[in-house]
C-alpha positions, 0 to 999 in steps of 0.5 A: 274310898279315894281316887288313886294315883297314876298307873293304878293297879286293876284293883285300885282302878276298880275301887276308884270306879266304885267311888262314884261321885255325889252330884246332888242329894240322892243323885250320883255319877259313875264312870267306866274304865276305858278298856275297849268294851262295847258295853259296860260290864254288868257287875260294875253297874250292879256294884255302882248302884249298890254303892249309890244305895249304901251312901243313903243308908246308915253304915250300921245297916249293911246290905242283906239283899239286892234284886236288879234288872238290866234293861239296856246295854251300858255305854262305857264312853259316857257317865252313868247317873244313879238316881236313888229313891229312899223307899223306907227306913224302919226300925230294923230295915231300910229299902232303896230303889236305884235307877241307872240312866244314860242318854236320857233312858233307864239302863238298869234298876236295882232294889236293895234292902239293909238291916241292922245287925241282929242275932237269930237262928244260924245254919247253912248248906255245906260247901262241896268238896272240890280241888283246891285252887293251888291244884288248878291251872293258873290264868296265864296257862288258861289264856294260852290254851283256850283264848286262840279260838275265842270270840274277839269280845271274850279275848279282850275280856280275858287278855286285859289285866283284871282285878279278879282271878278265876280258876275253874275246877274243871276245864272239860267244857272247853275241850269237848262238845259233849253235853255236860251237867249244868253245874260248875265250881270256880275259885275266885280271888281279888288281886290287890288289897280291898279296903277294910270297909264292909260297904266296899267289900259288899260292892266288890263281892257284887261285882265279882258275882256277875262273873262266869255265872251264866256259863253253866246254863250252856254246858248241857248244850255242848257249848261254852261262852267261847263259842262264837255262835253264842251271844250272852247277856244278863237280864236280871241279877239277885243276891243275898248277903249272908255273912261278912266277906274277907278277900284275904283268900280264895272264895269258891263260887259254886254254880248250877243251872236248873233250867233253860228255855225260851232263849233264856238260861237261869243260873244259881250260885253260892259263894263260900270262903275256903273254910266253908262259910257260906257268904252269899247266894246269887241268882241270874237269868240271861 
């Protein structure tokens, strides 16, 4: 990955943000884009930590899973240090642990596992039948209709140009306070070219996996992330990488929330290609 020129596009800025700096063996430094947010986007921290881990593992061993905890809000005004511990390098698998540090304290911890490419049994669950992204409302119209009443942090998040476009298959939860089923289907796509590097693509997939995921846990309660009474934050994040991802087309992110209790909501997600290939599975509590 390489740093980009003046006036980078949102995707170029994201790729540069993921191009963390090595400052010592097993020690890396990441920066955050200055966009006026009070805390670092969780998907960015997950993705940067994954990049740090990847850079201590042979390229022939792609990531197959990660498990992470968010401990403190990230401060976008200062760099994040990523300390990598090389837990194990076996015949087929490698394990890494990464701790992200700011102001002398851990803000995030990630464990990830890597595996040489091997054959074996192969099956997957079937992609649900949903409207195609071309049939759905674009982001420009979505922002015009729904952002007026949104909390200020949500407005700031949606109004800036972003590297990922999101198109929910249903907008009912934004229009009613009715208690709905705890599930949603969202089409997502990258806006700009992603390098043809499996490690970079896995990091970008990890970045976008944190988008919209907690929303489904609010729908059974007649509310959404646009409700100013709601303050949501991710507690943990887990992800399993099943098959290689291509960002040449839309991806379907189907999500459901099996439970909410104790001021926490749990959500699961599956990421498919348009053709129905299951690329990754995600779980998060917030």
